[in-house]
N, C-alpha and C positions, 0 to 999 in steps of 0.2 A: 504494500500501499505506500502511495506517495501522500506524505503527513508534508502539510505548511507549517513553513516557522515564522515567527515573529520577525518581522523587516527592523534592523537596526536603526536607532535614529540620530545615529551620531553624525552623520553626514548629510547635510541637506544642501540642496543649492536654488536658493530662492523658492524654497518652502517644498523642495522636491526630494523624497527620498533615491538617491542614485545606487547605492548598494546592494541592491538585489537583482536577482534576473526574475523574468515571467516564464512561465510554461503555461502550454493550452494541452490537453490532455482529451482524447477522442471520447465523448460522452459513452459510446458502447465498448470502449477498448479496443478500436480497430487499430491494427499495426500500423503505425507510420512512418514507414519506409516502401524502399524500391522492392517490388517483386520481379527477382529474374527469372525469365524464362527464355528456351529455347526457341530459335526461329533461323530454319533452313540449317546451315553449318554453321551457325553464330548463335547469337544472344540478342533478346531485346530485354527491355525494362519498362514495368508501370508504376507508376507514381500512386500514391495516395489519393484516393478519390474525395474531394473536399464540397464537391456542390451539393446543396441541399440541406447541409449542416449548418443550423441557425447559432445553434448555443454549446457552448462547450464547458468542462470543467478549466478553472484556473489555478496555479500555483504560483506562489513567490516565493522565493529561497533567497536568503542573506547571502551575496557573495560580495567578498572586502580585496580580494586579491585574484592576481593570475593563478597562482597555484589551485585556488578555492574553485575557481573558474573552469579549469583543467578537471578537477577531480569530480564536478558536478558533469559536465558535459560527457565526461567517460562512462558516469554511472547511466545516464541517460541510454547514450550509446548501447550500454550490455545489458541493462535491466530494467530499462523504463518502455517497452514497446511502443505504449501508444500516446507518448509525450515528445511535444518538440517546444524550444524555444522561440520566443520573438523579441522585438526589440522594444516594442511597445510597452507603454508603463498603465499600471492601472490607473483609471480616471476616479473622481470623488463617488462617481455613480457605480464607478466597478468597484469599489472599496466596500461599499454599503452593499453590492449585491453578491460579495464574494464570500460571505457567510449565509447566505441564501439558497447558494448552488449555482447553476451554471449560467455563464457571462457568454455574451457575442464578441466578434471580432473586431467590429468597426471601430474607428476613431476619428470619424469625420460627422458631424452631424448631421441628421437627413430627415424630411417629412416624416417617415415611418420609425426613424430613430434618434429623436432629439436629444436624447441623453447617452453617448457610446461610452461605453466600459473600457475603451483604451484611450490613449493618449498619445502623442509623439511628446517625451519629455528625453533629459539626457540620459546616455546610458554610458559604463565604462567598456562594454565587451564589443565588440568589432568583429564580423565573420566577413571573410573574402571567399566569394564564391568562384573558384577559377574550373572553366571547363571547356574543352576539346582543346587543348593546347599540345600541339604535337611537341613530343620528346626528343631530344638529341638524341641520333642513332646509335652513338657510342656508348648509350646508356643500355643495362640490359634489365629490362623490367622484370623478368623473371626471377631474379634475385634480393634478398634482402637488401644487400649492398647497392644494388640498383636503382630499389625503391629512394633510399635513403639519399643517394644519389640525385636523382632526378626531384625529390624535396629541396636538398640544399642550390641547386641551379634555380628552380622556379624562385625561391626567396630572395635568390641576387634579382630577379627582375621586378620585383615591388619597388612602389616609390621608396625615396630614402628613408621617410619617417618609420618604415615598418622594418627596413633590414636591421639588421642586429638585435632584435626584440624576442623573445623566447615565444612560441606559438604553439598551441594545441592543434594538430593535424589531424581531418579525418579523410580519407581515399572516398571518394563518393561511391554511393552502392554499385554503381554500373562501370566503375573504374575497371578496366580491364577485360570488360563484357561486351561494349558497345564498341569500342575500337580499341584494340591493345596498343597501339600505338600513341594514343593521344592521353594528357594527365586530365584528369577529373577530381580538384580537391577543395575540401575546406579549411581555411587556415583561420583561425580565432584570436584575436589578439586582446590584450589588456589595456585601453589607453588611461592616462596619468588622468586626466581631465573628462568627465562626463561629456559625449556629446551627441545633440538629437540627430534623428534618422533623417530627416530634409535638409539639413545642413550640412551631414556627413555626405549623402547622397549629392547635391549640387558641387559640394567642393572636390568628389571623387572625379567629376562632371570635367569641372573645370581643371584637373591635374590632367585630363584624358586630351584635354584642347592643347593644353600646352606641352603635352609630349613626356610628361611625367611619369604617366600611365602609360603602359604599352597598349599594342594593339593585337589581336588574334583574329586568322582569317577564319571565318565561319560562314560556309554555303557559298563562298564567292565574296563576301562583305568583310569589311572589316570592322570590329567591333571593342570597346575595350576589355582588357584582359581580365578584369573581374565584373560579375554580373549584377548590376546597379539595382537588380529587383531586391538583393539581399539588403538594403539600407532602406528598406520600406518598415514603416511601424509595426505593421499586421504580418508583413511576410513569415510564412512557416520556414524556418532554417532547421529541416530534418537533420537529425543528429544520429536517428536508430540507424544500427546497422542492417542492412539488406537481407530480404528472405529470398528463397531459391523454391521455386517451382520442384515438385517430388520428382517429376521425370530426370532431372539434373543429378546426376552420380555424386557422392560425397566428397570425390577425389576433385572433382571440377568446382567446388565450391571452396577452395581456398589458395585460388589465384592471386589473392594479395596477402601478403604474408602478414604485414603489421597495419592493421586496418586504420589506426588510430594512435595518437601517442602525442609527448612532448617533445620539442626537439626547443631545448635551453640556448638564449641569446644571451650577450652580454648585460642586459637589462631586462627585467619584468614586463615593464610598462613601454608602452608608446607615447612620446611626446609628439602630438599635433601641433603645427605652426599656428599662432593666433589667427590667419585670415581663414581658419577652417569653421570658428566660431562665428564668423558672422551672420546675420540672418540670412538665411535662405534667398529671398530673394535681391538681396546683396550683391551674394555670391552670383546670382544671373544675368545681373546686371554688368558684373564683372566680367563676366564670360564673354559679354557682347562687346565690351570695350576694348581699345589695342592694350592698354596694359595688362589686363587679365588679374588685376589685384583688387582684389575688394576693399573698400571703406570698413575700417572696423570702429565699430562705437559700441563696446560690452556695456552692458546695465550696471557691473560692478568690475570698473577696471582697476580699482586700489592693488587687487592681487598682482596683475600683470604690471602694473609702472613699479612697484617697489614701495620703498620705505625711505626713511632719513639717511639708511646708508645706500642706498641707491637703487638703480635699474633691478627689478627681477630678472631671472636668467630667460624666463621667455621674452621680457622685453630688450633684451640684450640681443638676443638671438634674432627680432624683429625688426629691430630698428636697422640692418642693410636692406631691406624689402623697399 
């Protein structure tokens, strides 16, 4: 059974508790992962069906560090088959409804749902969803060493802010099954200062425009290296390990040697630049300007500017921009 724990009250950002993760659980207990099935001489995969499901069980878990995040995700991947995390946070209506049972996944008010149960507020955890990235030919993905070499190579392609940071990785359910030569992986990071999904998404788009986020060729079109849908407040961030059709032999179910784990970096948290915390609309405007630099108007600038001893480290780093 998945038990809720009280959220800690030690850290608030503008009245919003940021040190917890939000998990949705299927109301019937259905498996929330891909189903790998045979197709011709290869394999295909089905994603969980979400249509028609209006309400979900919701759990909040206190998470205060990278290591706690990694342990929680590992537990979900292996032991909680009907659960997936989202970046959204419970709204006031969601907090009230939590004790009564099931909640919806909406976060924008509408005529049918004037009081949604989620809201987009800052969170410490960020998942980069990388799909269909061709692996270098010299890397042998059939070995444990090859899997780790592919991850190391892939981490070197990320924007500089994420390089050198610890990450919890999980190979996608269809990795080595849909295309044995393409990398499909989720990379989870803990950011030092929590960030909203909307600002994160627009900032990542801005990095792509500036060439700081690489491209990958998909179906003849260049697209960002990481899927922007993962930066939506209500997006299911599927974490449960895949299932296999009964017709697939046991030996074929272990193509992926280490499905998930931790890659320890020089530091456990990611420090994003000040521009990432601008309002989403300001980042959009910057994307249309030649300078591609958003105007920063933080609601509480004191921690960023520093004190009588001088500028903070964040301000020092951003002065050059």
